[in-house]
N, C-alpha and C positions, 0 to 999 in steps of 0.2 A: 760626828754625823749628826747634821743638821735635824732641828724640832721644827725647824717655821715653813717648812718648804708645803704649798697651798699649790693641788690644780685651780687659778679663778679664773674667775672671765675672759682679764686680756690673756689669757693661755689657747683660748676654746671661743675665740670670739666666730673666727670663720667656721662654727658647728654647731651655734645659735644664730640662724637668723631673724630678719626681723620680720613681722609678721604682720603683711596688708591686708585693712580689713574696706570694705565696700559699705560697710554700714558707716553711715554719718553720725547720727542720732540717733539713740536709741533708748525704750524703758523706762523704770521709774528705781530707783535704791533706797535704799536706807541706812540707818547709822549715824548722819550727820543731818546738817539743816540745808548745805549744798547740794550733798549727794541728793536730796530728797526733791530737791528743786531743779537740777540740771537732769541730762539725760546720759543714758549707758549705754556704752558701746556694746559689740561681743566681746566675752571674755577674751583675755588675748593669755596664746596657749604659748608665748615667748616675752621673754622682757622686754620689749619694745612691741609697740606696730605704729602700724600711719595712717592718717585718716585725710581723707583728697577735701583741699577745701579749695574752692571756684578765687580766682585771680583776675582774672584779665573775662571782658564780658565779647559776647558774639554784636557783631555788627549788619546793617541788612541796608540793601542797597536799590535807590529807582535804578529801571532798567533803561536806557538812552533811546526808544523806538523798538519797530518791532525787529532790527537785526543789532538792536547793542550787546555788547559782554556783560553777561554777569559776574557780580564780583566776588573774589571769596572771602570768607571772616576765617576766623580761628577762636578757641577757648583755652585758656589754660588752667591749671588746678595745681598751688606746691601740696608739697606733701608736710602733713602738722603729725611729728613723731609725736607718739605716748610714749611714756619712759616708766616702768612701773619700779616704785620705793616702797621700803620696805618700813613699817610703822608697827611698834613691839614695848609691851611693857611686863615687866617680873613683879609678882608679888613675894616676898617671903614672910613668911610665917613660920614661928614656934611650936612646935607638934605639942607642946604644955599650951600654947594659946588655944588649940583646937580642941585639944582636950575638954579644956574650961566652958568654952562657951556653950551657954544653952541653946544655939543658934544655927545651923549649917551655914556659916562662915562664908563657902564659896558659894552656896547662893545667895550672900551678899554683895561679894568681891565682884561677879561677872557681871551684874548690870552696870556697874562706879567702870570697871576697865571697857566697858561696851563705847558708854558716856567720852570714858578721853580718848580714845579713838574720835569720837566723833570730835569733839572739840580739838584737836591734833590737825585734823582735816579739814572743819572749816577756816579756822585761825589762817594754814598753808593758803587754803583757796582766795579767800575774802580778803588778809589782808598781806600777803606775804611771811608771815610771822614764821619764821624758823624752816621756813618753804626749802624743800628740794629744788637743784638748780636746772632739774631737768623739768619740772614740773612750770606747767604754764604764768605766765604771770598772775601776781592776785586780782580780783575786780576790781576792789576799792582802786589801788595805787594803775590800773588801767584805764577805769574811769576820767581820777582825776587828770593822768596824763595828757589824755584826750581832750581835756576839758569839759567834761561833762558832771558838773559838779554845780549846785545853788546850796551855798550859806541859806540857814534856816533864819527867816527875818527878811530876807531879800524883799517877796513881794509883800501884800496887805498880810496877810495870813497865813500857816502851815497851808490849807487850800490851795493856797496863790504859787506857794512856793514848790508845788508838786501837780498841780492840775493844770495850771496857766501856760498860754505859749511861749514863757520864759521859766516854766519848772522843769523838771527833773522826766517827768515819760516825754515832753517834747523834744528836751535833746536827745533822748533813745529812737523818736521817730523820725527823727531831720536827720538821722545818721543810718537812715533805712533798715529799723526795724524794729517789731513789733514789741511790747512790752508784754510777757505772758506771765510775769508775778513778782513778786517783791519780799523779801527780810527784811524787820524792823526791830528794833528791841523794844524793853519791854515798856521800854519808859514813852513807847509814844504810844501804848495805848489807850495813857489817859491823856493827850493831847486829843488821839483821834477824837476822842468820847467826849472832849469838852466843845469839840466844831459845832457850828451851829448856824443854822442858815439865815435868810434875813427876816425871818418873822420868830425868831430866837428857839427856833425846834433844834433839838440835836439830828446830826445826821446823821451819825453813826448806832447812835443808841434810841432804837424805833419803841423797844418795852427793856422795861426795865428787871422782868421775872424772866425775861429771857436772857440768853446766849448767846453775846453777840457774835455775828458772822461779818469779819473785815474782808473787804474786798478793796482796792482802789480800781477805778473806771475797769470793773467788771471784771479784775484779776485777781486771782487768792492773795491774802498778807498774810506771812506765816513771822511767828516771834518763837526764835529759837530758845530751848530752856536751856542749855546747854552751859550757855555763860559765854558763847562764843560771837553774840552779837556786843555789838559799841558805841554807846554813847556819842563816839565822837562822830560815828556814821549811823545815825536812827534810820536812815531805810535805805535801803538797795533795790532796783529796781532793773530788770532788763531783759531782754530775748536770751531765757534759762535752754532755749535751746542749743545756744552757744556755747552751756559749758558744759564741755564734754568727760566723759572719765571712763575707765574700765578695770575690773577687775582681771586682778592673774593669780591671788592668793584670797579665798575668803576669811576670817575668823578662823583661825587653829588654835586648840589651846593645848597643854601639855603641865601636867605635874612631875616635877620631879624631885626627889626627896637623897639623891646619891650626884650630889654634884657643889664646887665651887661660884661663890659671882664677883666677878673683879671690878676692881674701875680701872680708867684708862690708862695709868700708871701699871697696870698688873698685879695691883696689890690686893692679895684677897681681903674679901670685906666679910663674906661669910664661907661657911665651910656647912654646907647643909647635913651633910652626914654626922660631922664630928658634934654639932651643935645642935643635933637633933631637930634642924628644924625643913619644911617643907616649901616648895614656892610652884605658883599656879604660872606659865607662861602664857602671852599671845599676843602671837603674830597676825598681820595681814597684808599682803601687798597689793597698790592700788598707782596706775596714772591717771594726769589729767590732761585736759588741753582747753584750753579756750579761742578756736577759731575766729577771725574776722572775716568774711569770707568778702567781697567784693559785690555790691549791687548798684542799681541805675541811680540811686537818692546820693549818696557820698560815696564815691568811686577812691577818695584821699585815705590811705590806710595811718595815715599820723591823726586827724583828726575823727576817724570812723570809729567808735565803741563801741557794742551793743547791752552795754551797760551805762547806770551813773547813778549818783547819790548825791543825798540828802547830809551835808557836815553843818556841823552844828555851834 
């Protein structure tokens, strides 16, 4: 008698239809830098959904005289598929440790797990690090592939590298997208604080006693504190409406006391019941998309991208 039979997705694919959404980009989420900057689609009721992306533009024509024939045009959309992938983590703890600590250990563990989930999402979405194959290409690799990158020191100063006609913001705008926000590594704070105008006055620090409000060209500048920001790419700027995500399952927590934890080879690493241990498990499922809709400024999908990066 088999012990490995399973009715998995491959056997019920016809019973799990793809969910179609008319919602392009909406709302705001939490837990990570990219989710707080990006746009949230309606939550998924299935493991996949599609997002229509404009891929062909309409054309209008002059009519030749009073009796001339009016010509036709068409528009075209392609489907960007958003696939939910699972993120999970298990924390096993000996029961004796729980009894001997003088703090609520679970309350200390939960925030760390939430942060860890945010780091996984940010690293995958920004740099392709451990990215599921069904997720969109990372923002940084996509920007570099499109030629939307500027090396620090290319211009006269950092201000020039970012704000000039050859800066990162201009690269996004030349592709037909507005820059709606920025993500920067923490070391960029010091660099920006050091920027001065022609009279030697600090550009970003107007009051030594008040907290700085960081904006670039009027758009908010975020410094992730979860460690996902990379000093190799100290500034990522772009149209964050074009980073979309959808939640299939919000964070769910489960405490187990009678289970085993195995490695990929099937070896039992922990037997919770036999070793007097408990384990906290957290899971969530979400999918991302990075549409690159055609526009009248740049109609080439190979050179068009809604983000640009400053490289170190």
